[in-house]
Residue frames as qw, qx, qy, qz and C-alpha x, y, z in Angstrom:
[[0.186, 0.093, -0.675, 0.708, 0.57, 22.51, 39.73],
 [0.361, -0.640, -0.669, -0.114, -2.27, 22.08, 42.14],
 [0.047, 0.511, -0.163, 0.843, -2.81, 25.54, 43.64],
 [0.345, -0.144, 0.597, -0.710, -5.48, 24.60, 46.17],
 [0.303, -0.296, -0.867, -0.261, -8.38, 22.24, 46.91],
 [0.430, -0.244, 0.250, -0.833, -11.73, 22.82, 48.62],
 [0.222, -0.106, -0.966, 0.080, -13.14, 19.91, 50.59],
 [0.491, -0.202, 0.116, -0.839, -16.83, 19.76, 51.44],
 [0.839, -0.185, 0.287, -0.425, -18.12, 16.94, 53.60],
 [0.759, 0.401, -0.513, 0.017, -15.25, 14.78, 52.45],
 [0.705, -0.039, -0.608, 0.364, -14.31, 12.30, 55.20],
 [0.478, -0.479, -0.479, 0.560, -13.16, 14.22, 58.28],
 [0.133, -0.090, 0.055, 0.986, -13.49, 17.71, 56.72],
 [0.258, 0.692, 0.588, -0.330, -16.85, 19.56, 56.94],
 [0.491, 0.833, 0.149, 0.208, -15.54, 22.42, 54.82],
 [0.522, -0.657, 0.237, 0.490, -12.02, 23.55, 54.22],
 [0.613, 0.778, -0.096, 0.094, -10.05, 25.31, 51.52],
 [0.749, -0.474, 0.261, 0.382, -6.41, 24.32, 51.54],
 [0.378, 0.884, -0.254, -0.103, -3.69, 26.33, 49.71],
 [0.941, -0.037, 0.170, 0.289, -0.63, 24.59, 48.33],
 [0.056, 0.874, -0.399, -0.272, 2.90, 25.45, 47.23],
 [0.557, 0.518, -0.638, -0.118, 5.87, 23.52, 45.68],
 [0.393, 0.088, -0.861, 0.310, 6.69, 21.41, 48.79],
 [0.601, -0.443, -0.065, -0.662, 3.76, 20.55, 50.95],
 [0.263, 0.133, -0.884, 0.363, 4.42, 18.80, 54.26],
 [0.650, -0.414, -0.269, -0.579, 1.25, 17.33, 55.85],
 [0.342, 0.099, -0.822, 0.445, 1.62, 16.30, 59.51],
 [0.568, -0.398, 0.118, -0.711, -0.48, 15.81, 62.64],
 [0.429, -0.249, 0.808, -0.318, -1.38, 13.16, 65.18],
 [0.060, 0.063, 0.959, 0.270, -2.82, 9.87, 64.07],
 [0.040, 0.589, 0.801, 0.104, -6.39, 9.91, 62.50],
 [0.063, -0.551, -0.199, 0.808, -6.32, 13.71, 62.32],
 [0.539, 0.751, 0.276, -0.265, -7.10, 13.91, 58.55],
 [0.192, -0.618, 0.554, 0.524, -3.72, 13.83, 56.87],
 [0.336, 0.019, 0.876, 0.347, -4.51, 11.00, 54.57],
 [0.365, 0.729, 0.536, -0.218, -7.86, 12.64, 53.63],
 [0.173, 0.844, -0.174, -0.476, -5.93, 15.35, 51.92],
 [0.129, -0.366, 0.819, 0.422, -3.71, 12.88, 50.02],
 [0.386, 0.369, 0.845, 0.017, -6.88, 10.95, 49.00],
 [0.310, 0.846, 0.264, -0.346, -8.48, 14.19, 47.67],
 [0.018, 0.695, -0.511, -0.505, -5.37, 14.96, 45.63],
 [0.152, -0.161, 0.920, 0.324, -5.43, 11.44, 44.11],
 [0.540, 0.425, 0.599, -0.411, -9.22, 11.31, 43.49],
 [0.521, 0.634, -0.216, -0.529, -8.98, 12.47, 39.79],
 [0.134, 0.409, -0.876, -0.218, -6.88, 9.35, 39.12],
 [0.215, 0.154, 0.946, -0.189, -9.96, 7.26, 40.12],
 [0.458, 0.532, 0.240, -0.670, -12.40, 9.12, 37.96],
 [0.416, 0.247, 0.773, 0.411, -13.86, 7.47, 34.82],
 [0.112, 0.330, -0.070, -0.935, -14.70, 10.53, 32.67],
 [0.266, -0.071, -0.726, -0.630, -16.78, 8.53, 30.14],
 [0.406, -0.479, -0.777, -0.040, -19.21, 7.05, 32.76],
 [0.138, -0.622, 0.170, -0.751, -18.72, 10.03, 35.10],
 [0.844, -0.484, -0.201, -0.114, -18.15, 7.74, 38.00],
 [0.035, -0.753, 0.571, -0.325, -15.67, 7.76, 40.82],
 [0.824, -0.049, -0.555, 0.101, -14.03, 4.56, 41.99],
 [0.490, -0.787, 0.220, -0.304, -13.79, 4.69, 45.75],
 [0.781, -0.392, 0.469, 0.127, -11.54, 1.67, 45.69],
 [0.754, 0.647, -0.081, 0.080, -8.55, 1.37, 43.44],
 [0.780, 0.244, -0.262, 0.513, -4.74, 1.74, 43.05],
 [0.186, 0.491, -0.271, 0.807, -4.34, 5.05, 44.86],
 [0.271, -0.222, 0.604, -0.716, -6.80, 4.34, 47.72],
 [0.411, -0.278, -0.836, -0.234, -9.37, 1.91, 48.95],
 [0.128, -0.189, 0.379, -0.897, -11.90, 3.72, 51.08],
 [0.229, 0.258, 0.871, -0.349, -15.05, 1.56, 51.03],
 [0.139, 0.617, 0.692, 0.349, -18.28, 3.25, 49.88],
 [0.004, 0.678, 0.132, 0.723, -19.90, 6.68, 49.85],
 [0.618, -0.745, -0.195, -0.156, -20.87, 6.37, 53.48],
 [0.810, -0.307, -0.086, 0.492, -17.20, 6.08, 54.29],
 [0.407, 0.144, 0.090, 0.897, -16.17, 9.29, 52.57],
 [0.176, -0.684, -0.333, -0.625, -19.24, 11.32, 53.44],
 [0.094, 0.328, -0.540, 0.769, -18.51, 13.35, 56.62],
 [0.292, -0.402, -0.837, 0.230, -20.35, 12.10, 59.66],
 [0.101, -0.603, -0.402, 0.682, -21.15, 15.75, 60.67],
 [0.140, 0.277, 0.531, 0.789, -22.41, 16.86, 57.25],
 [0.166, 0.454, 0.430, -0.763, -24.96, 19.68, 57.42],
 [0.545, 0.513, -0.094, -0.657, -26.19, 19.32, 53.83],
 [0.880, 0.201, 0.430, 0.020, -26.62, 16.76, 51.02],
 [0.511, 0.813, -0.278, 0.013, -23.43, 17.83, 49.15],
 [0.779, -0.392, 0.374, 0.314, -20.05, 16.02, 48.85],
 [0.621, 0.773, 0.027, 0.126, -17.57, 17.63, 46.66],
 [0.633, -0.414, 0.191, 0.626, -13.91, 18.39, 45.97],
 [0.403, 0.913, 0.057, 0.000, -12.87, 21.54, 44.01],
 [0.757, -0.161, 0.188, 0.605, -9.40, 21.83, 42.49],
 [0.168, 0.960, -0.088, -0.207, -7.58, 24.97, 41.61],
 [0.840, -0.010, 0.287, 0.460, -4.69, 24.47, 39.20],
 [0.131, 0.864, -0.265, -0.407, -2.03, 26.44, 37.37],
 [0.799, 0.140, 0.484, 0.329, -0.84, 24.88, 34.05],
 [0.509, 0.356, 0.286, 0.730, 1.50, 26.83, 31.64],
 [0.149, -0.018, -0.155, 0.976, 0.80, 29.97, 33.66],
 [0.438, -0.300, -0.372, -0.762, -2.96, 29.69, 33.30],
 [0.249, -0.040, 0.754, -0.607, -5.22, 29.27, 36.35],
 [0.597, -0.122, -0.511, -0.607, -8.32, 26.97, 36.10],
 [0.447, -0.178, 0.688, -0.543, -10.61, 24.90, 38.25],
 [0.569, -0.124, -0.688, -0.432, -12.72, 21.70, 38.15],
 [0.468, -0.270, 0.524, -0.658, -15.06, 20.28, 40.62],
 [0.402, -0.042, -0.902, -0.153, -16.06, 16.70, 41.39],
 [0.490, -0.185, 0.364, -0.770, -19.43, 16.36, 43.21],
 [0.005, 0.093, 0.995, -0.022, -20.87, 12.99, 44.23],
 [0.403, -0.281, -0.433, -0.756, -24.51, 12.84, 43.14],
 [0.743, -0.440, -0.094, -0.495, -27.11, 12.58, 46.03],
 [0.225, 0.374, -0.835, 0.335, -24.66, 11.03, 48.65],
 [0.489, -0.138, 0.574, -0.642, -27.52, 10.36, 51.05],
 [0.865, 0.226, 0.111, -0.434, -29.23, 8.10, 48.56],
 [0.824, 0.447, -0.346, 0.036, -26.10, 6.33, 47.47],
 [0.409, -0.751, 0.483, -0.190, -24.31, 5.55, 50.70],
 [0.860, -0.181, 0.477, 0.028, -23.61, 1.90, 49.71],
 [0.740, 0.669, 0.006, 0.077, -22.21, 2.67, 46.38],
 [0.646, -0.492, 0.294, 0.504, -18.43, 2.22, 45.75],
 [0.371, 0.112, 0.537, 0.750, -18.67, 3.53, 42.18],
 [0.174, 0.733, 0.499, -0.429, -21.02, 6.59, 42.49],
 [0.398, 0.683, 0.343, 0.508, -21.90, 9.03, 39.69],
 [0.364, -0.505, -0.143, 0.770, -20.34, 12.35, 39.88],
 [0.351, 0.912, 0.212, 0.010, -21.08, 15.80, 38.40],
 [0.639, -0.110, 0.143, 0.748, -17.95, 17.29, 36.72],
 [0.145, 0.967, 0.202, -0.053, -17.71, 21.04, 36.42],
 [0.226, -0.836, 0.337, 0.368, -14.92, 23.04, 34.89],
 [0.395, 0.680, -0.556, -0.268, -11.98, 22.28, 32.63],
 [0.986, -0.029, 0.126, -0.106, -11.95, 18.54, 31.84],
 [0.672, 0.593, -0.353, 0.269, -8.47, 18.86, 30.31],
 [0.120, -0.671, 0.563, -0.467, -7.10, 19.45, 33.79],
 [0.874, -0.250, 0.337, -0.246, -8.38, 16.17, 34.99],
 [0.896, 0.403, -0.093, 0.160, -6.41, 14.53, 32.21],
 [0.274, 0.748, -0.429, 0.427, -3.40, 16.53, 33.39],
 [0.526, -0.544, 0.518, -0.400, -3.68, 15.26, 36.91],
 [0.970, 0.030, 0.207, -0.120, -4.06, 11.66, 35.70],
 [0.765, 0.560, -0.199, 0.247, -0.99, 11.97, 33.51],
 [0.330, 0.647, -0.412, 0.551, 1.42, 13.69, 35.88],
 [0.564, -0.593, 0.360, -0.448, 0.39, 12.74, 39.33],
 [0.627, 0.197, -0.736, 0.164, 2.58, 9.90, 40.85],
 [0.661, -0.568, 0.142, -0.470, 1.74, 8.27, 44.17],
 [0.518, 0.223, -0.783, 0.263, 3.79, 6.20, 46.55],
 [0.664, -0.612, -0.204, -0.376, 1.88, 4.91, 49.58],
 [0.411, -0.645, 0.554, -0.329, 2.97, 4.16, 53.11],
 [0.874, -0.055, 0.472, -0.098, 2.40, 0.41, 52.31],
 [0.399, 0.710, -0.508, -0.280, 5.42, -0.18, 50.02],
 [0.960, 0.138, -0.245, 0.003, 6.81, -3.48, 48.65],
 [0.643, -0.663, 0.372, 0.093, 9.65, -5.04, 50.67],
 [0.081, -0.589, 0.750, 0.290, 12.66, -6.94, 49.62],
 [0.917, 0.248, 0.220, -0.223, 12.05, -9.62, 46.95],
 [0.635, -0.219, 0.596, 0.440, 14.38, -11.93, 45.06],
 [0.246, 0.198, 0.585, 0.747, 12.73, -10.89, 41.76],
 [0.233, 0.509, 0.279, -0.780, 10.43, -8.06, 40.66],
 [0.576, 0.610, 0.543, 0.018, 7.95, -8.00, 37.91],
 [0.251, -0.396, 0.376, 0.799, 9.47, -6.45, 34.76],
 [0.429, 0.668, 0.584, 0.168, 7.41, -4.73, 32.09],
 [0.354, -0.182, 0.153, 0.905, 9.27, -1.98, 30.25],
 [0.024, 0.550, 0.566, 0.614, 6.05, -0.79, 28.58],
 [0.345, -0.784, -0.458, 0.236, 5.14, 0.82, 31.86],
 [0.349, -0.696, 0.047, 0.625, 7.82, 3.39, 31.31],
 [0.531, 0.257, 0.488, 0.643, 7.77, 4.14, 27.54],
 [0.055, 0.743, 0.295, 0.599, 6.19, 7.63, 27.97],
 [0.001, -0.438, 0.348, -0.829, 5.92, 10.47, 30.39],
 [0.724, -0.377, -0.078, -0.572, 3.07, 8.47, 32.02],
 [0.562, 0.138, -0.776, 0.251, 5.45, 5.96, 33.68],
 [0.653, -0.614, 0.078, -0.436, 4.42, 4.79, 37.17],
 [0.119, 0.396, -0.845, 0.339, 6.60, 3.25, 39.88],
 [0.538, -0.327, -0.770, -0.105, 3.39, 1.77, 41.26],
 [0.411, -0.751, -0.002, -0.517, 1.58, 2.90, 44.35],
 [0.839, -0.526, 0.117, 0.072, 3.59, 0.44, 46.44],
 [0.049, -0.810, 0.541, 0.222, 6.80, 1.24, 44.56],
 [0.863, -0.013, 0.505, 0.028, 6.67, -2.33, 43.00],
 [0.734, 0.643, 0.129, 0.176, 7.95, -1.11, 39.61],
 [0.133, -0.934, 0.301, 0.136, 11.03, 0.78, 40.93],
 [0.581, -0.388, 0.650, 0.299, 13.55, -2.03, 40.39],
 [0.624, 0.481, 0.560, 0.256, 12.17, -2.76, 36.81],
 [0.228, 0.970, 0.088, 0.018, 12.35, 1.02, 36.02],
 [0.281, -0.825, 0.447, 0.203, 15.88, 1.39, 37.19],
 [0.656, -0.095, 0.676, 0.323, 16.93, -1.79, 35.28],
 [0.552, 0.591, 0.513, 0.289, 15.36, -0.44, 32.08],
 [0.235, 0.876, 0.180, 0.382, 15.91, 3.32, 32.34],
 [0.602, -0.721, -0.020, 0.344, 18.49, 3.90, 35.12],
 [0.617, -0.024, 0.287, 0.733, 21.15, 4.73, 32.49],
 [0.193, 0.781, 0.340, 0.487, 19.25, 7.84, 31.34],
 [0.235, 0.270, -0.265, 0.895, 20.29, 11.31, 32.48],
 [0.052, -0.466, -0.630, 0.619, 18.50, 13.01, 35.36],
 [0.171, 0.758, 0.514, 0.362, 15.58, 15.06, 34.10],
 [0.193, -0.966, 0.006, -0.173, 16.62, 17.75, 36.66],
 [0.629, 0.453, -0.416, 0.475, 20.42, 18.30, 36.68],
 [0.157, -0.634, 0.384, -0.652, 20.31, 20.00, 40.15],
 [0.885, -0.350, 0.087, -0.295, 19.25, 16.73, 41.73],
 [0.732, 0.393, -0.490, 0.266, 22.78, 15.39, 41.06],
 [0.757, -0.599, -0.162, 0.204, 24.32, 14.22, 44.40],
 [0.093, -0.956, 0.275, 0.033, 27.03, 16.59, 45.58],
 [0.626, -0.461, 0.585, 0.230, 29.60, 13.67, 45.69],
 [0.687, 0.322, 0.560, 0.332, 29.19, 13.26, 41.93],
 [0.202, 0.931, 0.111, -0.282, 29.53, 16.88, 40.92],
 [0.023, 0.799, -0.515, -0.309, 33.14, 16.51, 39.85],
 [0.596, -0.062, 0.789, 0.135, 32.88, 13.02, 38.38],
 [0.318, 0.365, -0.534, -0.693, 32.97, 12.46, 34.60],
 [0.080, -0.029, -0.976, -0.198, 31.21, 9.65, 32.73],
 [0.359, -0.447, -0.723, -0.385, 27.84, 8.55, 33.89],
 [0.195, -0.147, -0.617, 0.748, 27.60, 10.71, 36.88],
 [0.343, 0.068, -0.013, -0.937, 24.45, 12.40, 35.57],
 [0.457, -0.152, -0.801, -0.354, 22.58, 9.01, 35.17],
 [0.668, -0.510, -0.049, -0.539, 19.55, 8.23, 37.32],
 [0.926, -0.172, -0.325, 0.091, 21.15, 4.95, 38.51],
 [0.531, 0.286, -0.365, 0.709, 24.43, 6.71, 39.55],
 [0.167, -0.428, 0.205, -0.864, 22.55, 9.23, 41.58],
 [0.817, -0.392, -0.217, -0.364, 20.20, 6.69, 43.16],
 [0.848, -0.099, -0.370, 0.367, 23.24, 4.90, 44.48],
 [0.344, 0.318, -0.289, 0.835, 24.90, 8.11, 45.60],
 [0.454, -0.453, 0.081, -0.763, 21.82, 9.33, 47.57],
 [0.900, -0.267, -0.306, -0.160, 21.34, 5.89, 48.93],
 [0.698, 0.114, -0.416, 0.572, 24.86, 5.96, 50.24],
 [0.068, -0.442, 0.237, -0.863, 23.97, 9.14, 52.16],
 [0.752, -0.383, 0.000, -0.536, 21.20, 7.14, 53.87],
 [0.936, -0.293, 0.190, 0.033, 23.20, 3.87, 54.25],
 [0.016, 0.827, -0.526, -0.196, 26.96, 4.58, 53.88],
 [0.293, -0.387, 0.859, 0.163, 28.78, 2.10, 51.74],
 [0.650, 0.347, 0.658, -0.154, 25.77, 0.54, 49.93],
 [0.192, 0.376, -0.534, -0.733, 25.82, 0.06, 46.13],
 [0.712, 0.303, 0.508, -0.380, 22.78, -1.39, 44.37],
 [0.001, 0.270, -0.770, -0.578, 23.01, -3.43, 41.16],
 [0.674, 0.345, 0.292, -0.584, 20.05, -4.23, 38.87],
 [0.083, -0.165, 0.881, 0.436, 19.66, -7.13, 36.36],
 [0.679, 0.256, 0.034, -0.687, 16.95, -8.33, 34.06],
 [0.379, -0.035, 0.918, 0.115, 15.92, -11.87, 33.15],
 [0.384, 0.208, -0.405, -0.803, 14.28, -11.74, 29.74],
 [0.367, -0.111, -0.896, -0.224, 12.96, -15.31, 30.02],
 [0.225, -0.452, -0.770, 0.390, 11.19, -14.68, 33.31],
 [0.019, -0.717, -0.272, -0.642, 10.24, -11.08, 32.39],
 [0.616, -0.746, -0.218, 0.124, 11.65, -10.19, 35.84],
 [0.295, 0.737, -0.348, 0.498, 14.21, -7.90, 37.28],
 [0.797, -0.402, -0.357, 0.274, 16.39, -8.43, 40.31],
 [0.054, -0.897, 0.261, -0.352, 18.35, -6.24, 42.75],
 [0.836, -0.201, -0.322, 0.396, 21.48, -7.02, 44.74],
 [0.149, -0.965, 0.127, -0.176, 23.64, -4.95, 46.97],
 [0.768, 0.081, -0.337, 0.539, 27.28, -4.70, 48.05],
 [0.403, -0.915, -0.013, -0.013, 28.57, -2.94, 51.02],
 [0.736, 0.346, -0.234, 0.532, 32.08, -1.69, 51.08],
 [0.421, -0.904, 0.070, 0.013, 34.31, -0.23, 53.78],
 [0.235, -0.697, 0.610, 0.296, 37.99, 0.46, 52.72],
 [0.218, 0.371, -0.828, -0.360, 39.05, -2.76, 51.10],
 [0.246, 0.144, 0.929, -0.235, 36.26, -4.95, 52.46],
 [0.453, 0.081, -0.353, -0.815, 33.29, -5.81, 50.33],
 [0.322, 0.106, 0.877, -0.341, 30.22, -7.70, 51.24],
 [0.330, -0.045, -0.574, -0.748, 27.61, -8.93, 48.55],
 [0.278, 0.170, 0.763, -0.559, 24.05, -9.40, 49.70],
 [0.040, -0.413, -0.801, -0.431, 20.73, -10.58, 48.27],
 [0.243, -0.502, -0.163, -0.814, 17.70, -8.29, 48.83],
 [0.733, -0.509, -0.424, -0.155, 16.39, -10.50, 51.64],
 [0.751, -0.341, -0.246, 0.509, 19.57, -9.71, 53.57],
 [0.228, 0.394, 0.014, 0.890, 19.61, -6.07, 52.93],
 [0.036, 0.251, 0.541, -0.802, 18.29, -3.71, 55.66],
 [0.235, 0.593, 0.770, 0.030, 14.54, -3.31, 55.16],
 [0.017, 0.807, 0.135, -0.575, 14.80, 0.34, 54.86],
 [0.163, -0.314, 0.603, 0.715, 16.78, 0.10, 51.65],
 [0.085, 0.322, 0.848, 0.413, 13.87, -1.51, 49.71],
 [0.012, -0.767, -0.608, 0.205, 11.38, 0.85, 51.33],
 [0.079, -0.775, 0.044, 0.625, 13.19, 4.11, 50.48],
 [0.397, -0.073, 0.665, 0.628, 14.30, 3.00, 46.96],
 [0.234, 0.625, 0.663, 0.338, 11.01, 3.85, 45.25],
 [0.101, -0.933, -0.246, 0.243, 10.94, 7.28, 46.86],
 [0.306, -0.606, 0.394, 0.620, 14.48, 8.25, 45.78],
 [0.350, 0.181, 0.743, 0.541, 13.82, 6.80, 42.32],
 [0.140, 0.816, 0.555, 0.081, 10.62, 8.91, 42.05],
 [0.190, -0.889, -0.018, 0.416, 12.38, 12.06, 43.11],
 [0.340, -0.459, 0.541, 0.618, 15.32, 11.58, 40.77],
 [0.281, 0.173, 0.786, 0.522, 13.27, 10.58, 37.74],
 [0.163, 0.805, 0.517, -0.242, 10.60, 13.28, 38.01],
 [0.369, 0.365, 0.280, 0.807, 10.45, 16.12, 35.67],
 [0.035, -0.013, -0.255, 0.966, 9.38, 19.72, 36.41],
 [0.515, -0.184, -0.270, -0.792, 5.75, 18.99, 35.59],
 [0.506, -0.162, -0.846, 0.041, 5.41, 16.02, 37.93],
 [0.522, -0.538, 0.169, -0.640, 3.09, 16.05, 40.90],
 [0.531, 0.167, -0.804, 0.211, 4.44, 13.65, 43.44],
 [0.645, -0.575, 0.072, -0.498, 2.54, 12.30, 46.47],
 [0.522, 0.243, -0.765, 0.287, 4.54, 10.37, 49.10],
 [0.715, -0.607, -0.096, -0.333, 3.32, 8.83, 52.38],
 [0.757, -0.606, 0.245, 0.031, 5.68, 8.28, 55.31],
 [0.638, 0.655, -0.378, 0.145, 9.05, 8.49, 53.51],
 [0.175, -0.690, 0.599, -0.367, 10.71, 8.07, 56.84],
 [0.936, -0.189, 0.101, -0.278, 9.64, 4.39, 57.32],
 [0.962, -0.098, 0.088, 0.240, 12.47, 2.12, 58.44],
 [0.553, 0.628, -0.132, 0.531, 15.03, 4.81, 57.90],
 [0.581, -0.316, -0.344, 0.666, 17.64, 6.01, 60.45],
 [0.065, -0.888, -0.267, 0.368, 17.16, 9.66, 61.63],
 [0.234, -0.525, 0.414, 0.706, 20.28, 10.82, 59.73],
 [0.227, 0.168, 0.809, 0.516, 18.84, 9.25, 56.58],
 [0.081, 0.767, 0.632, -0.071, 15.44, 10.85, 57.17],
 [0.127, -0.813, 0.001, 0.568, 17.09, 14.27, 57.28],
 [0.226, -0.275, 0.643, 0.678, 19.02, 13.57, 54.07],
 [0.179, 0.430, 0.820, 0.331, 15.76, 12.53, 52.38],
 [0.005, 0.852, 0.410, -0.327, 14.04, 15.72, 53.54],
 [0.170, -0.657, 0.294, 0.673, 16.88, 17.74, 51.98],
 [0.221, 0.019, 0.799, 0.558, 16.67, 15.83, 48.67],
 [0.128, 0.665, 0.735, 0.038, 12.90, 16.32, 48.59],
 [0.019, -0.858, -0.137, 0.495, 13.39, 20.10, 48.98],
 [0.180, -0.396, 0.562, 0.704, 15.86, 20.20, 46.07],
 [0.173, 0.300, 0.862, 0.370, 13.30, 18.49, 43.86],
 [0.016, 0.801, 0.567, -0.190, 10.49, 20.77, 44.96],
 [0.145, -0.755, 0.081, 0.635, 12.66, 23.89, 44.43],
 [0.091, -0.329, 0.665, 0.664, 13.21, 22.75, 40.82],
 [0.449, 0.121, -0.395, -0.793, 9.64, 22.35, 39.65],
 [0.414, -0.221, -0.876, -0.109, 8.31, 19.07, 41.07],
 [0.488, -0.461, 0.120, -0.731, 5.27, 19.67, 43.17],
 [0.438, 0.032, -0.864, 0.245, 5.48, 17.38, 46.23],
 [0.637, -0.520, 0.052, -0.566, 2.97, 16.44, 48.88],
 [0.437, 0.191, -0.817, 0.323, 4.51, 14.51, 51.80],
 [0.716, -0.571, -0.113, -0.386, 2.54, 13.00, 54.62],
 [0.569, 0.304, -0.609, 0.462, 4.98, 12.48, 57.54],
 [0.685, -0.702, -0.190, -0.030, 5.41, 11.97, 61.27],
 [0.807, -0.065, -0.087, 0.581, 9.14, 12.64, 61.13],
 [0.179, -0.957, 0.032, 0.228, 10.70, 15.72, 62.66],
 [0.529, -0.379, 0.502, 0.570, 14.04, 14.60, 61.11],
 [0.438, 0.469, 0.582, 0.499, 12.56, 14.73, 57.63],
 [0.009, -0.955, -0.290, -0.061, 11.12, 18.18, 58.46],
 [0.429, -0.776, 0.224, 0.405, 14.49, 19.28, 59.83],
 [0.568, 0.035, 0.559, 0.603, 16.07, 18.23, 56.43],
 [0.246, 0.765, 0.422, 0.421, 13.66, 20.67, 54.65],
 [0.263, -0.953, -0.060, 0.136, 14.45, 23.42, 57.29],
 [0.596, -0.453, 0.361, 0.555, 18.15, 22.90, 56.48],
 [0.456, 0.387, 0.561, 0.572, 17.45, 23.34, 52.78],
 [0.008, -0.936, -0.316, -0.152, 15.67, 26.53, 53.63],
 [0.428, -0.827, 0.156, 0.329, 18.65, 27.81, 55.63],
 [0.569, -0.231, 0.498, 0.612, 21.10, 26.88, 52.86],
 [0.245, 0.558, -0.170, -0.774, 19.01, 28.80, 50.33],
 [0.174, 0.017, 0.922, 0.346, 18.04, 25.62, 48.38],
 [0.100, -0.567, -0.750, -0.326, 14.41, 26.30, 48.65],
 [0.075, -0.347, 0.093, -0.930, 12.46, 29.50, 49.59],
 [0.198, 0.170, 0.733, -0.628, 10.04, 29.86, 52.53],
 [0.562, 0.334, 0.026, -0.756, 7.34, 30.69, 49.89],
 [0.576, 0.262, -0.693, -0.345, 8.05, 27.38, 48.16],
 [0.258, -0.036, -0.924, 0.280, 7.42, 25.40, 51.35],
 [0.563, -0.346, -0.110, -0.743, 3.98, 24.84, 52.95],
 [0.219, 0.029, -0.913, 0.343, 3.83, 22.96, 56.24],
 [0.572, -0.372, -0.204, -0.702, 0.33, 22.03, 57.41],
 [0.015, -0.075, 0.887, -0.455, -0.55, 20.63, 60.84],
 [0.525, -0.307, -0.537, -0.586, -3.90, 18.84, 60.85],
 [0.023, -0.014, 0.798, -0.602, -5.89, 18.47, 64.04],
 [0.301, -0.533, -0.737, -0.286, -9.50, 17.35, 64.81],
 [0.002, -0.048, 0.379, -0.924, -11.39, 20.05, 66.73],
 [0.023, -0.574, -0.799, 0.179, -14.76, 20.28, 68.45],
 [0.057, -0.070, -0.051, -0.995, -17.10, 23.16, 67.65],
 [0.544, -0.359, -0.413, -0.636, -20.63, 24.05, 68.62],
 [0.206, -0.236, 0.743, -0.591, -22.44, 22.83, 71.67],
 [0.642, 0.139, 0.555, -0.510, -25.03, 20.14, 72.62],
 [0.756, 0.376, 0.535, -0.028, -26.81, 18.58, 69.62],
 [0.517, 0.855, -0.050, -0.011, -25.09, 20.95, 67.21],
 [0.396, -0.721, 0.527, 0.213, -21.56, 19.92, 68.31],
 [0.845, 0.518, -0.128, -0.046, -19.29, 18.71, 65.51],
 [0.620, -0.537, 0.453, 0.350, -15.79, 17.20, 65.22],
 [0.715, 0.688, 0.087, 0.089, -13.90, 17.96, 62.09],
 [0.750, -0.070, 0.113, 0.648, -10.33, 18.31, 60.78],
 [0.093, 0.986, 0.084, -0.106, -8.85, 21.74, 60.76],
 [0.746, 0.407, -0.068, 0.523, -5.62, 23.16, 59.13],
 [0.390, -0.875, 0.077, 0.275, -2.94, 25.03, 61.02],
 [0.644, 0.680, -0.159, 0.310, -0.12, 26.56, 58.80],
 [0.692, -0.568, 0.104, 0.434, 3.44, 26.40, 60.19],
 [0.430, 0.887, -0.098, 0.140, 5.73, 29.18, 58.76],
 [0.828, -0.191, 0.001, 0.528, 9.49, 29.27, 58.66],
 [0.073, -0.917, 0.158, 0.359, 11.99, 32.02, 58.79],
 [0.624, 0.706, -0.330, -0.067, 14.64, 32.26, 56.09],
 [0.001, -0.587, 0.780, -0.217, 17.21, 30.68, 58.52],
 [0.498, -0.034, -0.859, -0.114, 15.04, 27.57, 58.78],
 [0.013, 0.078, 0.729, -0.680, 13.76, 28.46, 62.28],
 [0.098, -0.564, -0.801, -0.177, 9.99, 28.00, 63.00],
 [0.079, -0.415, -0.021, -0.906, 7.98, 31.20, 63.23],
 [0.536, -0.186, 0.454, -0.687, 5.23, 29.66, 65.22],
 [0.355, 0.033, -0.917, -0.181, 3.83, 26.19, 65.72],
 [0.708, -0.409, -0.129, -0.562, 0.67, 24.76, 67.19],
 [0.577, -0.438, 0.621, -0.299, 0.70, 22.46, 70.26],
 [0.855, -0.004, 0.518, -0.026, 1.86, 18.97, 69.56],
 [0.691, 0.710, -0.133, -0.002, 3.72, 19.93, 66.36],
 [0.773, 0.349, -0.383, 0.367, 6.96, 17.95, 66.58],
 [0.131, -0.739, 0.354, -0.558, 7.46, 18.90, 70.17],
 [0.923, -0.339, -0.152, -0.100, 7.73, 15.50, 71.80],
 [0.718, 0.257, -0.341, 0.550, 11.56, 15.60, 71.81],
 [0.018, 0.521, -0.268, 0.810, 11.55, 18.80, 73.82],
 [0.700, -0.482, 0.019, -0.527, 8.79, 17.59, 76.13],
 [0.948, -0.147, -0.254, 0.126, 10.51, 14.26, 76.84],
 [0.557, 0.359, -0.331, 0.672, 13.86, 16.06, 77.33],
 [0.249, -0.589, 0.172, -0.749, 12.35, 18.46, 79.79],
 [0.863, -0.406, -0.038, -0.298, 10.99, 15.53, 81.87],
 [0.907, 0.070, -0.260, 0.325, 14.49, 13.86, 81.81],
 [0.317, 0.547, -0.284, 0.721, 16.34, 16.96, 83.03]]
């Protein structure tokens, strides 16, 4: 588990220490610094320990060069991220520092100093899974390589491009976390604990009546997905290109949640994309269940519906307030004249046990009330 990170001159943060919990919801207006936190969490995955270099462009992010990640309002020649972790009940830290950032502004593969427990870097690389906001859409066929999923180091791909292949190869396996079983399957016998059965059950909560089917073509080394919609006695079969866009966009997220084990660290960007508000709330509730059962989750979102799903889970006792951590990010001016700076700041939003908000900063999911007030 990542307990905290300390950012110094990293992108929009001059200096900030950020504490984390099981479920971390990161929100704020556009360009406030939300993705910067996700980038920092993912940075160990871009580290080459042998050469001690950090790839600024890769699978988890593409940020340019040192000048693009070095804070414009830096007040010293330091650029580092420090990580505090808890593994097997033991606390440890490691620190990644870009060497002489002022002299290496054009480098996209800078040398870094590594301090602390190197084994924890390997831990992050192994168990951290990332699904970006830019996910793969509907395709007739998907690349299939079952070797991607032969160990605990499986990856659905940063764009979710391996989700269909994963479900085709391993969807028949039981849920790693039994409590993620969909409530509609609790009294079912047979394969009701399989990943694929629960993917379909949770998908039906988002898009009622949908049932996904997955097949593999060994000759093409490809996997395919089709869907059927049913309503009473009526059934409609559809190809992926004719399925609502939200289905293919949310599939990797639901698959990642249901296939994660208790040691997984999962980063998800904009899970709400292309999903109806009711589905967003269901997705927030499912995410809370996973986080309450050992999966550490970081979610960047603009969705008050997703957040409300988490609040409902708190009210229902699914997850405790101490297991949720909602952060509102805002850029703020400080200083005067030539010493004035603009940097990202963290505002923590706390919940009561009934899911109500203790206090919230201005602009925190308040547009609905603001617009309603104008309409009345």
